N, C-alpha and C positions, 0 to 999 in steps of 0.2 A: 569785641573782646575774643581773646582767645586764651584757650588753657593749654600750656606747650609744657610737658614734662615737670608737672606740677606747680607751674609758675602761671598766674594770671597776669595777661598782659593786655591791658586797655589803652587805645589810642582816644586821648582826649581832645586832639585837633593840633594841627600844624606841628610842632616839635614836641609836644607834650605828651607824656605817657604817665600811665600809674601801673605799678608792679606789686602783684601779692604773691609772697612766697615764704620759704623758711629760711631763717639765718643759720648759721653754722652749728647753734646750739637747739636749732628745731623749734625757735620762737617764730611766729606768725610776724611779719613786717609789711608794711606798707609803704611804698616809696613813690613819690611823685618826680618826674623830670620837666622842668620848664613849663609849669601850668600856665596856660593861657585861653582866655575866653571859654573857660569851663561851661558845660552844658548845667542845666538846672539839677541834673542827678547828682553833681558833684558839689552843689551850692550848701554851705553849712554844714558839710560832712565833717570837718575837722579831726579826719582819720589818719593823717600822715604821721608816720614814725619819722621819716627821713624826706627831705626836699632837696633837691640838686638843682642848681641854676648854673646854668653854662655861661651866660654873659649878660650884660646890662641892657640889651637892647628890649625895648618896650615888649617884643612879642615872646619873649623869654623871661625877663623879670617883670611880672606883672604884680603888683602889690595887691590890686583888689582880687587877683585870684588866688594868691597866697593865703590871704585873710579867711577865703573859704576852708582850707584844708589843713592848715597848721592847729596844734592845740598847745598846752604850756609845756608838754613834754616833747615836741618836735624839735628836731633838729634841722637846722637850714645850712648846707654846704654850697657856697657860691664862689665864683671867681673873683678873685680881689677887688677888681672893677666895680663889682656890685655893692662895696662896702657902704656908700654913702645912702643908698636907697635902704638896704637891710639895716642900717644903723636906727632905723626906726622901731626893729623888733628887739626884745631883751638880747643883750650880747651874749647871755650865755647859751642862747639858742642857736648863735650864728658862729659858721667857722669859715673864714675866708682863705682860698686856696690859689695856687699858681698850677702851672702844668707840671707834670712829672712828679707829683707827691703821691705816696703811699700811706694809707691810714685805716683805722678800724673806728666805726662809729656805730653804736646801737648794736654791735656784734657783726656788723656788715664789713667785709673787707671791701675798699674803695680806693681806686687810683684815679688820678686826673691826668688826662693826655692833651698833647696840643690840638687847638682847633684855629685854622687861620686860611686865609685867602692866599693863592699864588699868583693869581692873575687878574685881581680886582682889589679895591680897596676898603671894602667894607668891614672886614674883620682882620685887622694886622697882627702879624706875629707878635710884634712888641706889646701889644695890649694884654697878652696873657689870658685869653678866653680859653676855655676849656672843654672837652669832653669827658666822658666819665666812662669807667669799666668798675662794675660792682658785681658780688657774687650773691646770688639768691639759689637756694636748693642745689648747691655745688656747680652751679652753671655760671660763665662768666659772661656778663651782658655789658655789651658796648654801646652807649649812645654818644654818636659823633659830634654832637653840638653843630654849630655853623661852620662849616669847613670846606675846603677844596679836597682834591685828591692831594694827600701829602706822605713823605717817606715814612713818618713816624707811625703809619698804620700797619706797616709790615710786622712788627714785633708785638702786636696786641695779643693775638692768639685766643679770640673770643669763642664763645659758644653760639652766642646770639648777638647780631649786630644790626643797630639801627642808624640808617644814614639818609642824608638829606638828598633829594632827587630833582629839586625845582629848577635848577641854574639860576641866574641873575645875581643872587647873592651868595650862592653856595655851588656844590656840583650839580652838573646836569645828569639826566639819568644815564647817559653813556657814561659819563665820567664816574657815576657811583657804581655802575655795574664793573667797571674796569678796577675801581677800589676793591670791590668784593672777591672779584675773580682772580686778581693778581697780587693783592698786598693783604688784605684783612682774612680772607679765607674761612669764615665762620665754620666751625664743625658742624652746625645744626642749621641755623636759621638766619635769614635776612630779611629786615623788614624797612620798605621806605618810608620817608617822613618827609616833612617841610613841603607840602602842598596841601591845596586846597583852601588856604585862608589868605595870606598876603599874596604869593606867588605860585604857581603851579597848579596843575591840574591831575586828575585821575589817570589822564592819559600818560602822564609822565611816570608815574607809580606801574602803569602796566608795561611801559616800555623797558623798564628797569627789570621787571619780572622777567620779561622774555629774555632778556640779554644775560641773566645772571644764570651760570652753570656751575659754581662752586659749592651750592648748597641749596636747600629749599628754600623757597621766597613765600611769604604770606603779605597781602594786602589787607590791611585792617579796616573795618567801618569805624567811624568815629562814633564815641559814645557820648 
């Protein structure tokens, strides 16, 4: 966990994160993204105000993990393809989205952005899988989801960016560093993800950190 400009960022493993910060009206909010194989410290926490689900693969949409963090007031925003699984949850708590949407949920400004493969077939563009940009503490946070280096990254303008680095299903560490340095160009911070669970190792995160020159880079320890 790190505290960065009044935002707490917790890496829960793989592509999963927990963010704690203030919305535009200075209300404390807790946001989870792609919770998967949560540690015991998160079990039965039921503390999520908002959960974001990038796509329907089991390591991003895990109903077992969702049950640990949601409560009756939690809102879940998921890619449209997640609809069948999320249909098991009260429909009033679920919002299905496609890429390139802008909305405000629980006082949090949220944008969906494309996430897809360009040289492999695991995440086709036509599926409508998404990454997210949301604002906490007046900072734009970009969670890329499972993606390759894509042109759409150039116009995102985030303060903080979280990008996959493992290769195989997503960008390699070299490609992720290029995405940060040449397209995304975060104003403040880059964080590597998508390693240490299904594919990828700490060495991929370290290589990414060595190659990034556009901003500060931090490697988080899993909570």
